[in-house]
C-alpha positions as CSV (number, residue, x, y, z in Angstrom):
1,M,-7.8,30.7,-3.5
2,G,-10.6,28.1,-3.1
3,Y,-10.7,24.8,-5.0
4,K,-13.8,22.9,-5.9
5,I,-12.4,19.4,-6.5
6,A,-13.9,16.2,-7.9
7,V,-12.2,12.9,-7.1
8,L,-12.8,9.8,-9.1
9,T,-11.9,6.4,-7.6
10,S,-13.2,2.9,-7.7
11,H,-14.4,2.2,-4.2
12,P,-13.9,3.3,-0.6
13,V,-10.4,2.2,0.5
14,Q,-9.1,2.2,4.1
15,Y,-5.9,4.0,3.0
16,Q,-7.7,6.7,1.0
17,A,-10.6,7.6,3.3
18,P,-8.5,9.4,6.0
19,L,-6.7,11.3,3.2
20,F,-10.0,12.5,1.8
21,K,-11.2,13.5,5.2
22,A,-8.0,15.5,5.9
23,L,-8.1,17.1,2.5
24,A,-11.8,18.1,2.8
25,S,-11.0,19.8,6.1
26,R,-8.5,22.2,4.5
27,E,-9.7,25.8,4.3
28,G,-10.7,26.7,0.8
29,V,-11.2,23.1,-0.3
30,E,-14.6,21.8,-1.4
31,L,-14.2,18.1,-2.1
32,T,-16.6,15.6,-3.6
33,V,-15.5,12.0,-4.0
34,F,-17.3,9.9,-6.7
35,Y,-17.2,6.1,-6.3
36,R,-18.0,3.5,-8.8
37,S,-18.7,0.7,-6.3
38,A,-19.8,0.3,-2.7
39,S,-18.5,-3.3,-2.4
40,S,-15.9,-2.5,0.3
41,I,-18.5,-1.2,2.7
42,Q,-21.1,-3.9,1.9
43,G,-18.9,-6.8,2.7
44,G,-18.3,-7.8,-1.0
45,L,-16.2,-10.8,-1.9
46,D,-12.5,-10.0,-2.4
47,K,-11.4,-12.5,-5.0
48,E,-7.8,-12.6,-3.9
49,F,-8.6,-12.8,-0.2
50,S,-11.2,-15.5,-1.1
51,I,-13.5,-14.1,1.6
52,P,-16.0,-11.3,2.0
53,I,-14.3,-8.1,3.3
54,H,-16.0,-5.4,5.3
55,W,-13.5,-2.9,6.6
56,D,-14.2,-2.0,10.3
57,R,-13.1,1.6,10.3
58,P,-15.3,4.4,8.9
59,L,-14.6,5.0,5.2
60,L,-17.3,7.6,4.4
61,E,-16.9,10.1,7.3
62,G,-15.7,13.7,7.1
63,Y,-16.1,14.3,3.3
64,T,-18.8,14.5,0.7
65,Y,-19.2,11.5,-1.6
66,Q,-21.5,10.0,-4.2
67,F,-21.8,6.5,-5.6
68,L,-22.5,6.3,-9.4
69,N,-24.5,3.5,-10.9
70,D,-23.3,4.3,-14.4
71,P,-19.6,5.2,-15.0
72,L,-20.7,7.5,-17.8
73,Q,-22.8,9.5,-15.4
74,I,-19.6,11.4,-14.3
75,I,-19.6,13.2,-17.7
76,S,-22.9,15.0,-17.0
77,I,-21.9,15.7,-13.4
78,L,-18.7,17.4,-14.5
79,K,-20.7,19.5,-17.0
80,Q,-23.2,20.6,-14.4
81,R,-21.1,21.1,-11.2
82,K,-18.4,23.5,-12.5
83,F,-15.4,21.9,-10.7
84,N,-12.1,23.6,-11.1
85,A,-10.0,20.5,-10.6
86,L,-10.5,16.8,-11.3
87,L,-8.4,14.2,-9.4
88,I,-8.5,10.8,-11.1
89,H,-7.2,7.7,-9.3
90,S,-5.9,5.3,-12.0
91,Y,-6.4,5.4,-15.7
92,A,-7.3,1.8,-16.5
93,T,-11.1,1.8,-16.1
94,L,-14.1,3.0,-18.1
95,F,-14.9,5.2,-15.1
96,S,-11.5,6.9,-15.3
97,L,-11.6,7.3,-19.1
98,A,-15.1,8.8,-18.8
99,G,-13.7,11.3,-16.2
100,Y,-10.9,12.1,-18.6
101,Y,-13.4,12.7,-21.4
102,G,-15.4,15.0,-19.2
103,G,-12.4,16.9,-17.9
104,I,-11.1,17.5,-21.4
105,V,-14.4,18.5,-22.9
106,F,-15.3,20.9,-20.1
107,K,-11.8,22.2,-19.7
108,I,-11.3,21.0,-16.1
109,P,-7.6,20.6,-15.1
110,I,-6.9,16.9,-14.5
111,L,-4.6,15.6,-11.7
112,L,-3.6,12.0,-12.1
113,H,-2.8,9.6,-9.3
114,T,-1.6,6.2,-10.2
115,E,0.6,3.5,-8.7
116,S,2.1,2.6,-12.0
117,E,5.8,1.8,-12.2
118,I,8.4,0.4,-14.6
119,L,9.7,-2.5,-12.5
120,H,7.8,-5.2,-14.3
121,K,8.1,-6.5,-17.8
122,R,4.9,-6.7,-19.8
123,N,3.7,-8.2,-23.1
124,V,5.4,-6.1,-25.9
125,A,2.2,-5.7,-28.0
126,I,0.1,-4.7,-25.0
127,E,2.8,-2.3,-23.8
128,W,2.9,-0.7,-27.2
129,I,-0.9,-0.2,-27.3
130,K,-0.9,1.1,-23.7
131,T,1.9,3.5,-24.5
132,M,0.1,5.0,-27.4
133,I,-3.1,5.5,-25.4
134,L,-1.3,6.9,-22.4
135,K,0.7,9.4,-24.4
136,R,-2.6,10.9,-25.5
137,L,-4.1,10.9,-22.0
138,F,-0.9,12.3,-20.4
139,S,-0.8,15.2,-23.0
140,K,-4.2,16.2,-21.6
141,T,-3.2,15.8,-17.9
142,A,-2.4,19.0,-16.1
143,A,-0.4,17.5,-13.2
144,F,0.9,14.1,-12.0
145,L,0.8,13.0,-8.3
146,C,3.8,11.0,-7.6
147,I,3.7,8.3,-4.8
148,G,7.4,7.4,-4.9
149,R,10.6,6.8,-6.9
150,Q,9.4,4.0,-9.2
151,N,6.2,6.0,-9.9
152,Y,8.3,9.0,-10.8
153,W,10.4,7.0,-13.3
154,F,7.1,5.8,-14.9
155,Y,6.1,9.4,-15.5
156,K,9.5,10.3,-16.8
157,S,9.4,7.4,-19.2
158,F,6.6,9.3,-21.0
159,G,8.7,12.5,-21.0
160,I,6.7,14.3,-18.3
161,S,8.6,17.4,-17.1
162,D,9.5,17.7,-13.5
163,D,7.4,20.9,-13.1
164,R,4.2,18.8,-13.7
165,I,5.2,16.1,-11.2
166,F,4.2,16.6,-7.5
167,Q,5.4,14.5,-4.6
168,T,2.5,13.0,-2.7
169,P,4.2,10.2,-0.7
170,Y,2.1,7.0,-0.3
171,C,1.0,6.6,3.2
172,V,-1.3,5.0,5.7
173,D,-3.0,6.5,8.8
174,N,0.2,7.0,10.8
175,D,-1.6,8.5,13.9
176,F,-4.0,5.5,14.1
177,F,-1.3,2.9,13.9
178,L,1.0,4.7,16.3
179,Q,-1.8,4.8,18.9
180,Q,-2.4,1.1,18.3
181,S,1.3,0.4,18.7
182,D,1.5,2.1,22.0
183,F,-1.5,0.1,23.3
184,W,-0.6,-3.4,21.9
185,K,3.1,-3.4,22.5
186,K,2.4,-3.5,26.3
187,K,0.4,-6.7,25.7
188,R,3.1,-8.4,23.6
189,N,3.6,-11.4,25.9
190,E,-0.1,-11.9,26.2
191,T,-0.6,-11.9,22.4
192,L,2.2,-14.5,21.9
193,S,0.8,-16.6,24.8
194,D,-2.6,-16.7,23.1
195,L,-0.9,-18.0,20.0
196,S,1.1,-20.5,22.1
197,L,4.3,-18.9,21.0
198,P,7.3,-18.1,23.2
199,S,8.1,-14.5,24.0
200,C,11.8,-15.2,24.4
201,Q,12.6,-15.3,20.7
202,P,12.2,-12.9,17.8
203,T,9.0,-12.9,15.7
204,I,8.9,-12.6,11.9
205,I,5.7,-11.1,10.4
206,F,4.2,-11.5,6.9
207,S,1.0,-9.5,6.1
208,G,-0.8,-9.8,2.8
209,K,-3.0,-11.9,0.6
210,L,-1.9,-15.6,0.6
211,I,-1.7,-15.7,-3.2
212,P,1.1,-16.8,-5.6
213,R,2.4,-13.3,-6.5
214,K,3.0,-12.5,-2.8
215,R,5.3,-15.6,-2.7
216,P,4.6,-16.6,0.9
217,F,6.3,-20.0,0.2
218,D,9.6,-18.1,-0.4
219,L,9.4,-16.9,3.2
220,L,8.3,-20.4,4.4
221,S,11.3,-22.0,2.6
222,A,13.7,-19.5,4.1
223,Y,12.1,-20.0,7.6
224,T,12.4,-23.7,7.2
225,A,16.1,-23.4,6.3
226,I,16.9,-21.3,9.4
227,H,14.8,-23.6,11.5
228,Q,16.8,-26.6,10.3
229,E,20.1,-24.8,11.0
230,G,19.0,-24.3,14.7
231,Y,17.9,-20.6,14.6
232,R,14.8,-20.1,16.6
233,A,12.1,-17.5,15.7
234,N,8.4,-17.2,15.7
235,L,6.6,-16.8,12.3
236,I,3.2,-15.2,12.0
237,L,1.4,-15.0,8.6
238,I,-1.5,-12.5,8.6
239,G,-3.8,-12.9,5.6
240,E,-6.2,-15.1,3.6
241,G,-6.1,-16.5,0.1
242,V,-6.1,-19.5,-2.1
243,L,-2.7,-20.7,-0.7
244,R,-3.8,-20.8,3.0
245,G,-4.6,-24.5,3.0
246,E,-1.3,-25.4,1.3
247,I,0.6,-23.2,3.8
248,E,-1.0,-24.8,6.8
249,Q,-0.3,-28.3,5.4
250,Y,3.3,-27.3,4.8
251,I,3.7,-26.0,8.3
252,K,2.3,-29.3,9.6
253,D,4.5,-31.4,7.3
254,K,7.7,-29.6,8.2
255,R,6.8,-29.6,11.9
256,L,7.3,-25.8,12.2
257,E,6.2,-25.6,15.7
258,Y,6.6,-21.8,16.0
259,A,4.7,-20.9,12.8
260,R,1.1,-19.6,12.8
261,V,-1.4,-18.5,10.1
262,V,-3.8,-16.2,11.8
263,G,-6.0,-15.3,8.8
264,F,-7.3,-12.0,7.7
265,K,-7.2,-9.2,10.3
266,N,-9.2,-6.1,9.9
267,Q,-7.9,-2.5,10.6
268,T,-8.7,-2.6,14.3
269,E,-7.3,-6.1,14.7
270,I,-4.1,-6.2,12.8
271,S,-2.0,-4.0,15.1
272,R,-2.2,-6.6,17.8
273,F,-0.1,-8.9,15.6
274,Y,2.2,-6.2,14.2
275,S,3.0,-5.3,17.8
276,V,4.8,-8.6,18.5
277,G,6.9,-8.4,15.3
278,D,10.7,-7.9,15.2
279,I,11.2,-8.4,11.5
280,F,8.7,-7.8,8.6
281,V,9.0,-9.7,5.3
282,L,7.2,-9.0,2.0
283,P,8.6,-11.5,-0.6
284,S,6.3,-10.4,-3.4
285,V,7.2,-10.8,-7.0
286,F,4.8,-8.0,-7.9
287,D,3.6,-5.0,-5.8
288,T,3.4,-1.5,-7.2
289,W,3.9,-0.2,-3.7
290,G,3.0,-2.4,-0.7
291,L,1.4,-0.3,2.0
292,V,1.8,-3.1,4.5
293,I,5.5,-2.0,4.6
294,N,4.4,1.5,5.8
295,E,2.3,-0.2,8.5
296,A,5.1,-2.5,9.6
297,M,7.6,0.3,9.9
298,L,5.2,2.2,12.2
299,F,5.8,-0.7,14.6
300,S,9.5,-0.3,14.5
301,M,10.2,-3.3,12.4
302,P,13.1,-3.6,9.9
303,V,11.8,-4.7,6.5
304,I,13.1,-7.4,4.1
305,T,11.5,-7.1,0.7
306,T,12.2,-7.8,-3.0
307,D,13.3,-5.7,-5.9
308,R,9.8,-6.0,-7.4
309,V,8.1,-4.1,-4.6
310,G,7.8,-0.3,-5.2
311,A,8.0,0.8,-1.6
312,G,11.3,-1.0,-1.3
313,Y,13.0,1.8,-3.3
314,D,11.7,4.5,-1.1
315,L,11.4,3.1,2.4
316,V,13.9,0.2,2.6
317,E,17.4,1.5,2.8
318,D,19.9,-1.3,2.7
319,G,21.4,-2.0,6.1
320,H,19.6,1.0,7.6
321,T,15.9,0.2,7.6
322,G,16.0,-3.2,6.1
323,Y,17.2,-5.2,3.0
324,R,16.0,-5.6,-0.6
325,Y,16.8,-8.8,-2.4
326,P,16.2,-10.2,-5.9
327,A,12.6,-11.6,-6.0
328,G,12.7,-15.4,-5.7
329,N,16.2,-15.6,-4.3
330,I,15.4,-17.6,-1.2
331,N,19.1,-17.9,-0.2
332,A,19.4,-14.1,0.0
333,L,16.2,-13.9,2.0
334,T,17.6,-16.6,4.3
335,Q,20.9,-14.8,4.9
336,Y,19.1,-11.5,5.7
337,L,16.9,-13.3,8.2
338,I,19.9,-14.9,9.9
339,T,21.6,-11.5,10.1
340,L,18.6,-9.8,11.8
341,L,17.9,-12.8,14.1
342,T,21.4,-13.1,15.3
343,E,22.4,-9.4,15.7
344,D,20.0,-8.0,18.3
345,D,21.4,-4.5,18.5
346,L,21.4,-4.1,14.7
347,R,17.8,-5.4,14.4
348,K,16.7,-2.9,17.1
349,K,18.5,0.0,15.6
350,M,17.1,-0.7,12.1
351,G,13.7,-0.9,13.6
352,E,14.1,2.5,15.1
353,N,15.4,3.8,11.7
354,S,12.3,2.3,10.1
355,L,10.0,4.3,12.3
356,K,11.8,7.5,11.8
357,K,11.8,7.0,8.0
358,V,8.1,6.2,7.6
359,L,7.0,9.1,9.7
360,G,7.7,11.4,6.8
361,Y,5.2,9.4,4.7
362,N,2.1,11.0,6.0
363,Y,-1.2,12.6,5.0
364,D,0.1,16.2,5.6
365,N,2.9,15.8,3.2
366,C,0.6,14.1,0.7
367,I,-1.9,16.9,0.9
368,K,1.0,19.4,0.6
369,G,1.8,17.9,-2.8
370,I,-1.9,17.9,-3.9
371,M,-2.2,21.6,-2.9
372,N,1.0,22.4,-4.9
373,A,-0.5,20.6,-7.9
374,L,-3.7,22.6,-7.6
375,A,-1.9,25.9,-7.4
376,Y,0.1,24.9,-10.5
377,T,-3.0,24.0,-12.5
378,A,-4.7,27.2,-11.4
379,G,-1.8,29.2,-12.9
């Protein structure tokens, strides 16, 4: 059976574009992606990175797309084009709600993809209003695309039956990063030398926006503690954001001679820095998933992250692929760093386990879930 699918999403994203390309190449699939904004391909300012971002990998190749000036325009498009499935990314925008309206009115089965989870406490009044709205939307949703465990429990909290939930594991372009890993790992010493860092000691990596909710200072505090106790490791922070100046001043004040802030690195640049890493840390107090964890594990790094990061419940197996600790508990983070820095064989084995684990989180498995959801909605 063939499927004519409309996809609604905010803007071209480096993680979604390869998925759309792969889905569009499937036999019997006619895919059109509708975007609300072109900011990510025009070099628009990212408020959290605090700099203009222009992704350096193609985001619009291999599939049909259209940018819409008016979010309500999607309603007339759905009326005219006779799609037999509507895949909506997120529910919290006017664009998404307009898509929902069109899908309901023109009887197009709706598939919902969202990162939502139940890890984080929210304002009671806002949560009550949100719940009332979502109950109505979800009653009109044919199928739910599930990115991971916490996302599953979010759907279940609304009473969604398992037969309407389809596993679409959250993933990055594994093939691309594996190729990059093979290339850059051979140049590890050269990369560290360019950063004036010694190659004889392990390297800790952070990748993300340098903003308060990512808690980079938790990692810096833990790193300072191990440094003062005589443990030696390099620290590389990849990213930009409002905290960069404070972070660089902290490194200077604490005389952390092996710590470096390398700034934002685009898709074709970041692998060079991942490839020197031995341990990856994401100390966020809030991340619905955290795809940088997927990226890091493709470079055979064990991961230390918090209990407020969605990916931690799927990808981070305690003592096997990494460790999960209570957000904000710097002592716990410190102890896990010491364990991985001092036990070389354990660190290497956990890195190998990380790679094996994340390989299952790929576009093929994600598309399999989407196709199962389409078959379900088609009856």
